[in-house]
C-alpha positions in Angstrom: 20.4 7.3 12.0 17.7 5.7 14.2 18.8 4.0 17.4 19.4 0.3 17.2 18.9 -2.2 20.0 21.9 -4.4 21.0 20.4 -7.4 19.3 19.8 -5.7 16.0 20.4 -8.1 13.1 23.3 -7.1 10.8 21.2 -7.6 7.7 18.7 -4.9 8.8 21.3 -2.7 10.4 23.1 -2.5 7.0 19.9 -1.5 5.3 19.5 1.6 7.5 22.0 3.7 5.6 22.1 1.7 2.3 21.9 3.4 -1.1 19.3 1.1 -2.7 20.1 2.4 -6.1 23.5 0.7 -5.8 21.9 -2.7 -4.9 20.4 -5.0 -7.5 16.6 -5.0 -7.4 15.1 -8.1 -5.8 13.1 -10.5 -8.0 9.5 -11.1 -6.9 10.5 -14.4 -5.3 13.4 -12.8 -3.4 11.2 -9.9 -2.3 8.5 -12.3 -1.1 11.0 -14.4 0.8 12.5 -11.3 2.4 9.1 -10.0 3.3 7.9 -13.2 4.9 11.2 -13.7 6.8 10.9 -10.1 8.2 7.3 -10.7 9.2 8.2 -14.0 11.0 11.0 -12.3 12.9 8.7 -9.4 13.8 5.9 -11.7 15.1 8.4 -13.7 17.2 9.0 -10.5 19.3 12.3 -9.2 20.5 14.0 -10.3 17.2 13.8 -7.0 15.4 14.4 -3.5 16.8 12.2 -0.6 15.7 15.1 0.5 13.5 15.4 -2.9 11.9 11.7 -3.0 11.1 11.8 0.5 9.7 14.8 -0.3 7.5 13.2 -3.6 6.2 9.9 -1.8 5.4 11.7 1.0 3.5 13.7 -1.7 1.5 10.5 -3.6 0.7 8.6 -0.5 -0.4 11.5 0.5 -2.6 11.6 -2.9 -4.3 7.8 -3.3 -4.8 7.5 -1.1 -7.9 10.5 -2.9 -9.4 9.3 -6.5 -8.9 6.7 -6.6 -11.7 3.8 -7.5 -9.4 0.5 -8.2 -11.2 -2.5 -7.1 -9.1 -5.4 -9.5 -9.1 -8.3 -7.2 -8.5 -9.1 -3.5 -9.0 -10.9 -3.2 -5.7 -8.5 -2.1 -3.0 -8.9 -3.3 0.6 -8.9 -0.6 3.3 -6.4 -1.1 6.2 -8.0 0.8 9.0 -6.5 2.2 12.2 -7.5 4.7 14.8 -4.7 7.2 14.9 -3.2 10.1 12.9 0.1 8.2 13.1 0.4 5.2 10.8 1.1 2.1 12.9 3.9 -0.2 11.7 1.4 -3.0 11.6 -0.5 -1.1 8.8 2.7 -0.7 6.9 3.6 -4.4 7.3 0.1 -5.4 6.2 0.1 -3.2 3.1 3.5 -4.5 2.0 2.4 -8.1 2.5 -0.8 -7.6 0.4 1.2 -5.9 -2.3 3.7 -8.7 -2.5 0.7 -11.1 -3.0 -0.8 -8.9 -5.7 -3.7 -7.5 -3.6 -4.3 -3.8 -3.7 -4.9 -2.0 -0.4 -4.8 1.5 1.0 -4.3 2.9 4.5 -7.5 4.5 6.0 -7.2 6.3 9.4 -10.5 6.5 11.2 -10.7 9.5 13.4 -13.5 10.8 15.7 -15.1 14.2 14.8 -15.9 16.8 17.5 -19.5 15.7 17.4 -18.5 12.1 18.3 -19.1 10.6 14.8 -16.4 8.8 12.9 -14.6 10.4 9.9 -14.5 7.7 7.2 -15.3 7.1 3.6 -16.3 3.7 2.4 -17.2 2.4 -1.0 -20.3 0.2 -1.0 -18.4 -2.3 -3.2 -16.1 -3.2 -0.3 -16.4 -6.8 0.8 -13.5 -6.8 3.3 -11.9 -4.4 5.8 -8.8 -5.0 7.8 -8.5 -3.3 11.2 -5.3 -3.1 13.2 -5.4 -2.3 16.9 -1.9 -1.7 18.3 -2.9 0.2 21.5 -5.5 -0.4 24.2 -6.9 3.1 24.0 -8.1 2.4 20.5 -10.6 -0.3 21.7 -13.4 2.2 22.4 -13.0 3.7 18.9 -13.1 0.2 17.5 -16.3 -0.6 19.3 -17.9 2.6 17.9 -16.6 1.7 14.5 -18.2 -1.7 14.6 -21.6 -0.2 15.6 -21.4 2.0 12.6 -20.4 -0.9 10.4 -23.2 -3.2 11.6 -25.7 -2.5 8.9 -23.1 -3.0 6.1 -22.4 -6.4 4.7 -18.7 -6.6 5.2 -16.2 -9.1 6.6 -13.9 -7.4 9.1 -10.5 -9.0 9.7 -9.0 -7.7 13.0 -5.8 -8.0 14.9 -3.0 -6.1 16.5 -0.8 -6.1 19.6 -3.7 -5.8 22.1 -5.1 -9.1 20.9 -1.7 -10.8 21.0 -1.1 -9.6 24.6 -4.7 -10.3 25.8 -6.4 -12.9 23.5 -9.6 -12.8 25.7 -10.4 -9.4 24.3 -11.4 -11.1 21.0 -14.5 -12.3 22.8 -15.8 -8.7 22.9 -15.7 -8.5 19.1 -17.6 -11.6 17.9 -18.5 -10.0 14.6 -14.9 -9.9 13.5 -12.5 -12.6 12.2 -9.2 -12.8 14.0 -6.4 -14.4 11.9 -4.0 -16.6 13.8 -1.1 -14.6 12.4 -0.6 -11.9 9.8 0.2 -14.3 7.0 -3.2 -16.0 7.4 -4.8 -12.7 6.1 -3.9 -13.7 2.6 -5.6 -17.0 2.8 -8.7 -15.4 4.4 -9.0 -12.7 1.7 -8.8 -15.4 -1.0 -11.4 -17.4 0.8 -13.8 -14.5 1.4 -13.3 -12.9 -2.0 -12.4 -15.7 -4.5 -12.0 -13.2 -7.4 -9.0 -11.7 -5.6 -7.2 -15.0 -6.2 -7.9 -14.9 -10.0 -5.3 -12.8 -11.8 -6.9 -10.1 -13.9 -5.2 -8.3 -16.8 
């Protein structure tokens, strides 16, 4: 069982060893409320332990296929990060988008031995989301933006480094920085209106 901090919330602590098959599946509204509540606690800082967040994400991911979500658009949005390890922020983002009926996928961007970036992009993409949890990813992010410059894309960026040092955003004027993670939904619907129109 993962270690829990002293301030771990009972709700999440109980999820760590729960047998989800013995718990009634959440409705879409219940799942949405739980997801947003978890995100709010996570963004407040010092409210959720790493174990709490892990338990919440596993519970959300278990319930997503059971909630009858109708996806709005066939074009999935890449959630990019510069690591072989999937950051929690990417998992949170993907869960949030799924809850709101927006398809996405995780896309690690790694540097090849020759210095180029290993990534595959579809020319149909209109939006990319980039999460930067660590300062040592900033140089890779700069290289990535240079590579992306000729492409007509909107890049939504965020992550711990920009929360801790907001002035860093000034170095990346070509990106849009949502005020908080929940604003990403509003921005996606504004940039790509078709995403807000349900498709059968």
